[in-house]
C-alpha positions in Angstrom: 0.0 -0.1 -0.2 1.2 3.4 -0.4 0.3 6.5 0.4 -1.1 10.0 -1.5 -1.9 13.4 -0.6 -4.7 14.9 -2.2 -6.4 18.2 -1.4 -9.4 17.7 0.7 -12.2 19.0 -2.1 -10.6 15.9 -3.8 -10.9 13.8 -1.4 -14.3 14.4 -0.4 -15.7 13.5 -4.0 -13.6 10.1 -3.8 -15.5 9.4 -0.7 -18.7 10.8 -2.2 -18.5 8.1 -5.2 -17.1 5.4 -3.0 -20.7 5.6 -0.9 -22.5 6.3 -3.9 -21.3 3.5 -6.2 -20.9 1.0 -2.9 -17.5 0.2 -3.0 -16.1 -1.0 -0.3 -12.7 2.0 -0.4 -11.5 4.1 -2.7 -8.8 2.8 -3.9 -11.6 1.0 -6.3 -13.1 4.3 -7.1 -9.7 5.7 -7.8 -9.1 2.0 -10.4 -12.3 2.7 -12.0 -11.1 6.1 -12.5 -8.1 4.9 -14.4 -9.4 2.0 -16.6 -12.2 4.7 -17.6 -8.9 7.4 -18.2 -7.6 4.8 -20.3 -10.8 3.5 -22.1 -10.8 7.2 -23.1 -7.1 7.9 -24.3 -7.9 4.5 -26.3 -10.9 5.7 -27.8 -9.2 9.0 -28.5 -6.2 7.4 -30.7 -8.9 4.8 -32.3 -10.8 8.5 -34.0 -7.1 9.6 -34.5 -6.2 6.2 -36.5 -9.2 5.9 -37.8 -9.4 9.5 -39.2 -5.5 9.4 -40.6 -6.2 6.1 -42.4 -9.2 7.7 -44.3 -7.3 10.5 -45.4 -4.2 8.4 -46.4 -6.5 6.8 -49.0 -6.1 3.4 -48.1 -8.5 1.2 -46.4 -8.3 -1.0 -43.8 -7.9 -4.1 -46.0 -5.0 -2.8 -47.5 -3.3 -1.3 -43.9 -3.2 -5.2 -43.1 -1.5 -5.9 -46.7 1.3 -3.8 -46.3 1.6 -4.4 -42.5 2.5 -8.0 -43.7 4.7 -7.1 -46.3 7.1 -4.7 -43.2 6.3 -8.1 -40.9 8.3 -10.2 -43.3 11.0 -7.8 -44.4 11.6 -7.2 -40.7 11.7 -11.0 -40.0 13.8 -11.4 -43.1 16.3 -8.4 -41.3 16.6 -9.9 -38.0 16.2 -13.8 -38.7 17.4 -14.5 -42.0 18.0 -17.6 -41.0 13.9 -18.3 -41.2 12.8 -17.1 -43.9 9.4 -15.3 -44.6 6.6 -17.7 -43.8 
């Protein structure tokens, strides 16, 4: 366990959320907040990826095709004895 210093108003918000959500402790609320933050960040990155892919003029199938080719090139460079699969 670690202790963190929080401003009083943030602590109050966490305790209120804990009570509202029926969690055992504020650590559970913090875990949920971290998960939600990461989910939101992932969704934003996904949206940016889709925009850039659309602007590049290639579709997802073409991207996969190119990535397979790149995988082969890297595999052949790093593991020349294995050859491409």
